C-alpha positions in Angstrom: -17.5 1.7 -2.9 -13.9 2.1 -2.3 -10.9 2.1 -4.5 -8.9 0.0 -2.3 -11.2 -3.0 -1.7 -9.4 -5.1 -4.5 -6.0 -4.7 -3.0 -7.3 -5.1 0.6 -9.1 -8.5 -0.2 -5.5 -9.5 -2.2 -4.0 -8.6 0.9 -6.3 -10.7 2.8 -5.9 -13.5 0.6 -1.9 -13.4 0.8 -2.0 -13.4 4.9 -4.3 -16.3 5.3 -3.1 -18.0 2.1 -6.1 -18.4 0.3 -6.6 -18.9 -3.3 -9.6 -17.7 -5.5 -11.4 -20.9 -5.3 -11.1 -21.1 -1.3 -12.4 -17.2 -1.1 -15.4 -18.4 -3.5 -15.7 -21.4 -1.1 -15.7 -19.8 2.3 -17.9 -16.4 1.0 -20.3 -18.1 -0.9 -19.6 -15.7 -3.9 -19.3 -16.0 -7.7 -16.1 -16.5 -8.8 -16.5 -13.4 -11.5 -17.4 -11.1 -8.6 -14.5 -11.7 -6.6 -12.3 -11.6 -9.6 -13.9 -8.4 -10.6 -13.3 -7.0 -7.3 -9.6 -8.1 -7.6 -8.9 -6.7 -10.9 -10.9 -3.3 -10.1 -13.8 -3.6 -12.5 -16.2 -4.1 -9.9 -17.0 -2.0 -6.9 -18.7 -4.3 -4.5 -22.1 -3.6 -2.5 -22.2 -3.3 1.1 -23.8 -6.6 1.3 -20.8 -8.4 -0.8 -18.5 -6.7 1.6 -20.4 -8.1 4.5 -19.9 -11.4 2.8 -16.4 -11.3 2.2 -15.8 -10.2 5.6 -17.8 -12.9 7.2 -16.3 -15.5 5.1 -13.0 -14.2 5.6 -13.5 -13.7 9.3 -12.4 -10.2 9.2 -13.7 -7.0 10.0 -15.6 -5.1 7.3 -13.0 -2.2 7.6 -10.2 -4.3 6.4 -11.6 -3.7 2.8 -11.3 0.1 3.3 -8.0 0.5 4.6 -5.6 2.7 2.5 -2.9 0.3 2.5 -0.4 3.1 2.8 -1.5 3.3 6.2 -0.5 -0.2 7.1 3.0 0.8 7.6 1.3 3.1 10.5 0.0 -0.1 12.1 3.3 -1.9 12.2 4.8 1.0 13.6 2.1 1.3 16.5 2.1 -2.3 17.2 5.8 -2.2 17.7 5.7 1.2 19.5 3.1 -0.1 22.2 4.7 -3.8 23.5 2.8 -3.3 26.7 -0.5 -3.8 24.5 0.2 -7.4 23.6 0.9 -8.2 27.3 -2.2 -6.9 28.5 -4.2 -8.8 25.9 -2.5 -12.1 27.2 -3.4 -11.1 30.6 -6.8 -10.2 30.2 -8.0 -12.1 27.3 -11.8 -12.0 28.2 -11.7 -8.1 28.0 -10.6 -8.4 24.0 -13.5 -11.3 23.4 -14.7 -9.9 19.7 -12.3 -7.7 19.2 -11.3 -6.9 15.6 -8.3 -6.0 13.8 -9.4 -2.6 13.9 -10.1 -2.4 17.3 -6.4 -3.5 18.2 -5.1 -1.1 15.6 -7.2 1.8 17.7 -5.7 0.5 20.9 -2.1 0.5 19.7 -2.5 3.8 18.2 -3.2 5.3 21.8 -0.4 6.7 23.5 0.1 7.6 27.5 1.5 10.7 28.9 5.1 11.1 27.8 5.2 7.9 25.6 3.6 4.2 24.9 0.9 3.3 27.1 1.4 1.4 30.5 -0.6 -1.9 31.5 -3.2 0.7 33.4 -3.6 2.8 30.7 -4.4 0.3 27.8 -7.0 -1.6 30.2 -8.5 2.0 30.9 -8.5 2.8 27.0 -9.8 -0.8 26.0 -12.5 -0.4 28.5 -13.6 2.7 27.2 -13.7 1.5 23.5 -15.6 -1.7 24.6 -18.2 1.0 26.6 -18.2 3.3 23.3 -18.8 0.1 21.1 -21.6 -0.9 23.4 -23.7 2.6 23.4 -22.8 2.8 19.6 -24.5 -0.9 19.3 -27.6 0.2 21.4 -28.0 3.6 19.2 -28.1 1.5 15.9 -30.3 -1.0 17.2 -32.7 2.0 18.2 -32.2 3.8 15.2 -33.2 0.4 13.1 -36.3 0.0 15.0 -36.9 3.3 14.5 -37.8 4.4 17.8 -35.6 7.1 18.0 
């Protein structure tokens, strides 16, 4: 499925301080399956990625990130400090957001530089609107009414 799945699983385990046993407990996956993902001998199915994401409380996108791009994530969050302030002031706007959503928001910039508070709010609202449209479209396609 993706050559970075094992690396990303290992990264998430380190970030959350999880052992292999804890990952097994939290995801309900077999120890051999997780071990094979970690050592790169198994490319997991989408349902396995989903179980990992749910059990580890991360977005499924986290398993597809090129580890080289993580440097850009840190850079983007450091160059747009106003985003953190807006999130603290308007937590309701960011309910249900995952790491990939925040990465996208941090990667945005305003005219002449970093986002302003108003620009951050506008981008966040646009992202929420787009997500709602995508969810409705996915539901429509799933029910084959399209």
